[in-house]
N, C-alpha and C positions, 0 to 999 in steps of 0.2 A: 614742786620745782626741779627746774632742767638744770642738770651740775654743769658747773662750771670746771671743766678740765684745763683751759688753762692754768689755774691756779696749780693744779696737779703737775704739769710742766713746768711752770716756773720752779717747784720746789724742788724737781728732778734736776734743774738745772745747775741752780744752788748745790744738790747734793754730788755731783762732781767735779763741781768748784774747788766745795771741801775736803775731794780726795785727790784735787790737786794740789790743794795746802798740806796736806799730809805726805803726800809722796814729795814733794819739794823743797819744804821748809826746810827742814834738820839739816839735809845737805848741804845747803850754804853755811851751817854752824861747824861745819865738822875740826875746821880749825880753831874754832873758838874752843870748844870744847877739849881738844887736845892743849890749849895754850892755860886755858880757865881752872881744865879739873884735873890736868894733870893724867889725863887718856890716853894711850896708844893709841897710836895710828893705826895697829892692828884689830886692837878691840872695837874700833870708832867701823873698822872695816865691817864688823857684825852686826851694823844698825841697819843698814840696805838688805841685808840677809833678813835678819828678824822682820822686819817689816813685810818682806814679798812671802816669807815661811808661813808667818803668822794669816795672810791672806788667803792663801793655797789650804790652809787648815779650816779657814772659815768658807771657802767655797764648798769644801768637802761635809762641813756644816749643815750649808743652807739647804744643800741636796738633799740631805733626810730628815730636815727639820722644821726650815722656815713653814712650809704649807698649813701645819701644825700650829705652828704658833702666832702663824696673821701677819699679812707683808706691812701693817698698819706699824703695828706693836715692834716690829724686828726692822721698820727703817727708822722708826723715833730714836729706837737703841742708838742705830747706827751714829744719829748726829749726836746723841747724847755722848757714845762713846770716844767720837772724835773730838767734840768740845773741851771734855774733861782730858782729855790724852796733849791733846797742845797747848791748854793754860796751864798742866802737869808741868812743861816742861819749865815754867818758872817758877816752880817749886821746889819738886819731887829731889832734883840733884842736889840742893843743898840739905837735904834730910839726912841724907844717908851718909853715912860713913863712906862709901866705895860710890863715889857721884855716878857712875856709871850705870848702877843698879837703878838709881831714879830714872837717869835717862832711857835706860831701857824696858822700865815699866810703863812709861807713857808711849813709848815706839808701840808697846805690842796693845796698848789700849785706844791709840788712834789706829792703828793698823787693823784693829777689829773692827771701828768706824769705817773703814776704809773698803773693808772685805767683804761687808756686809750693802753697803752703797755698791760697789762694782756686780754685786750680783740682785740685787732688789731693782735699783733704778728701772733698766733696761725691760724686766717685764713691768713694771708698775705702766712704763708710757707704753708698752707693747696691748696690755689691756686697754687700753681706753682708746676710744671711737673717732681714730684720726683717720684721714683721706690718706692716703701715699705714704705709708709707715715706714718705710724703707727713706725716704726723705726726712721725715719727722725722726727717725732714729740717728741718720748722719747729723742734724742739726743738733740734736740733743748730748751727741759723744763732744763735739767742737768742741762744748763748752767748758770740758776738761784741758781742752788744747788753751783756750782762752784761760783759765783758770793757772795752769803751768807758768806762762807769760807773765800775767799779773804777779803772780809770787817773786818773781824772778827779778822782774822790773821793781816793783814797789818798793821788796825788801830791799834791794841794791839802793833806792833813793833814799829809803828810811837809815840804814845807814851810812849814808853818806850825810846827811843833814843831821841826824843826829848820835849817831857815832855807834859802832856795833857792841858797843858796850852796856847799852840799852836794849839790846835783842829780846830781852825778859819779856819789855812791856809789845812788843809786838808780836810774840808769841800769843800773849792775851787778847790783842786786838784779831789777829787772826781767826782766833776760839771764837769770837762773836758769830762769822759766818755760821757754824752749823747749830751754836745755840739758839741763833735766830729760827733757822730753818726747822728746827722741832717742833715750831705752832703752825707753819708752811703742811709740815707732813702729816698733823692731826687734825687740823681739818680739812683738808682738800680732799677730792673724793676718789677712792684708790679700788680698782676691782680688779679682779681676781680672774687669770690666764684660762684658768680650768674650773671645774667646780668642784667641791671639795669630794675626793676619793675618784676623781675621774683621771687624774692625769696619768703619765708615762711612768711606771719605774725604771730604777736607773738599771735593773738588768734587763728591762724590755728593750731602754736605749741602746744599751751596748748590744740588742740584738738584732740591731737595723743598721743596715750597710752604710746609707747618707751618715747619719749620725757620726760614723768613723770618719770620713772624709770632714766633715766639721769641725773635728777636732784636729785634725791634722792642718785644716785652713788656719784657725784657731793658734794654733804653737806657731806656726810660720806667721802670720800676722803679731804677734807681740815680739819675736823673735827678729823680725824684719825690723819692726819697728824700734825696740831697745837697743838692738844692737848698734845699731847707728844715732840714736840716741845719747844712749852711757859715752861713747867714746866722741863724740863729737865736740867737746870740750877738749878733750887732750888731741884731737888731731888739728884744730885749730891753732891752739896754741904750739904744735910741733912744727907745722906746716908753714904758717904767716911769723910765728913768733908773736904773737899779742901776749900779754899779761893776761892771768887767771881770767881778774873780773870781766877784761875786753871779749877774753877768749869764752866765756859763760853768756854772753850778749849774745855772741856771733855765732856761737855756735848751738846749744841745746835750746836758747830761747828764738830764733830765728825758725830752729828746726820744728817746732812745737805751733809758733808762727803761721809757719806755712802747711802741717798738718792740719790746724785749725780752718783756715782756709778752702782747701781740699774740704772738708766737711762740712762748710757751708755752702759752698759751690754747687755741693749733691744735695743739699738741703732745700736750696731752692730752685735749682733746676733737676731734680730727681724723678720729677714727675714727667720728663721729656726723656730720658737717657733709658738706657739698658743698663740694669747692674751690672749682670756678669759681663759684658761687653766693658764697664767701667771699670771692672774689678780688675780684669783680666789687663787691659792696657796698665793701669795703674801699677800690677806686676812688672811688667815690662819694664815702666817708665824704671821701677824700684832696681831690675836688676842692674838697668845701665849706669844708674847713679853709683851703686856699689861698684862697680864696672870703673868709673869716672873717679870715684876716691882711690881706688886702687892703683890705677895704669895712667892716670893721667901727670904729664913731668911739672903741670902747672899747678902750683899750690891754691889759685885763685880758682880754677875751673875744678879743683878737687874740694875746697868751699861751697863751689856751687851744688855740686853734685850731694853735698851734705845737706845745702839747707831744700832742694829743691825734691829729696828723698822724700823729705817730713811731707811734702803735698800728695808723693806717690803712696805713702804709705795712713791717708788720712782715712780712706775707706774701706780698708780692709778687714777691721774690728768691727765695726758697725755692720758692714754690708754682709759678713759672713753671719751675724745673726739676724739680717734682714731677710738671707735666701732660706736660712733653716730653717725658722720659725715657721713659715706656712706650710714649710713641706713636714714639720713636726706639732701638727697643733696641740697634742694634747702632751707636749715635750715637759710644759709646768713650770715649778721654780727649778727642778731638777736640769731641766735642757741649761737653762742660762745660768745654774750653779758650774757646772760641769766644764760647758763655751769658757766659763769664767777662769775655773780654774787651769785651762787647756794653755787660754790666752799669757795667764801668770807663769805658766811653765815656760813659756817661750819666752818672755819676757826676764825669765833667770837666767836659763840657758843659751839663748842667743848673745849674749855680753858676754856669758864667761867661756862660750867655744871662740869670741872674734878675739879674748885675753890671752885664750891656753896658746892660741896659734901665734898670736903676736909674740911669744915669749919663746916658742919653738925656734922663730924663725930669727932671734936675733933680736927681739926689740923691734922688729919693723913693725907699724900697726897696717901698714899698707897690705903685707899678707894676711893680717887678723881681718882688714876689711874683706878681702878676696873670698876669704872661709864663709863669713856671715853673707856672702851672694846665694848660697845654698839655697836660704830661705825664700827669698822671694821667685827662685827658680821651681822648686819644690810645690810653693803654692799655686805659682802659672797650671803645674799639670794636674793638682788636686782640682782646680774650676773647672779644667778643662772636661774631669773624669765626673765631677760632677755635673756637668753640662750634660755628659750623655746619660748621666741616671734621671736627669730630669727629664730628659727626652724621649725616655721609656717609659716613663709613667703614666 
């Protein structure tokens, strides 16, 4: 029988939507946790830190052990962990004397699932016999963006209609997405990137010059995206004076939508486009967006810079994977895990740099955004270097 790889692609689409739910749902409830559970804002700030730290540890684990465990078992485990963690938010905090402990346990559980999804979904699709894999990869990653937009919009509508006091029901509803996707991953065809024992070791990857350039690209991709995404809401509120709910919709929601449009555009037109040129142009556009947010005297133009920045960063993460995969065909799961780790490292360090510079500049977010512009600049330089390496092959 001919294998239906469209089922695999559908499962992977839902996998990235699951990751978007895990990353974006809890932050919508931070003030609710503060009010209902008497959790200090300082402790609440540890929730996203624990989420990303857990993902980093999962990335390292996958680099060593996923090939031995197997893709199917690992990706099914990712959906189980994501579903249990999200549903657990409705139950566990009330079972502990300190509700914060229950929240953190759930965050770590669904962060394990999110980390596994991040590492496994891309190589699963890469191993499928699709034509124009760079376009397929871009379309795949767009579903994280649409998932983010959906979580923010649908959760906001739910809270407006039913009241935020019923958030526990919504947590259970969101948990149904990964729980349903367990079946999809259990039955869809899944291939391996390399034969058993034929993949490159972590040591051999680190001895390959092109891999180091790829790591820099992924750090810059993650930092360019998250530096703007994490601060977009604050910038919208500070620049235009909108309340937080409207700021969330205008800032991170439109940013994610623009990023999704970029990935869908390349997914549809990728066969006709040069990926190197498209990524380089996106890097230049991203740098211009950071400069607009920093230097423009008009808050509306600054907001436009934030939103268009979402379009510019859309291709960076999936594009780096598509450029590097054929140049390291025996990279296997270790390659994808280490690239994901580098992206997460950029996603954690970029917003931190913007925040630190903002604080040192007397809480001037414009100077913080200017510092964030270093990431697309380094990305452009790295792409030029990678292109020279590719020409020399």
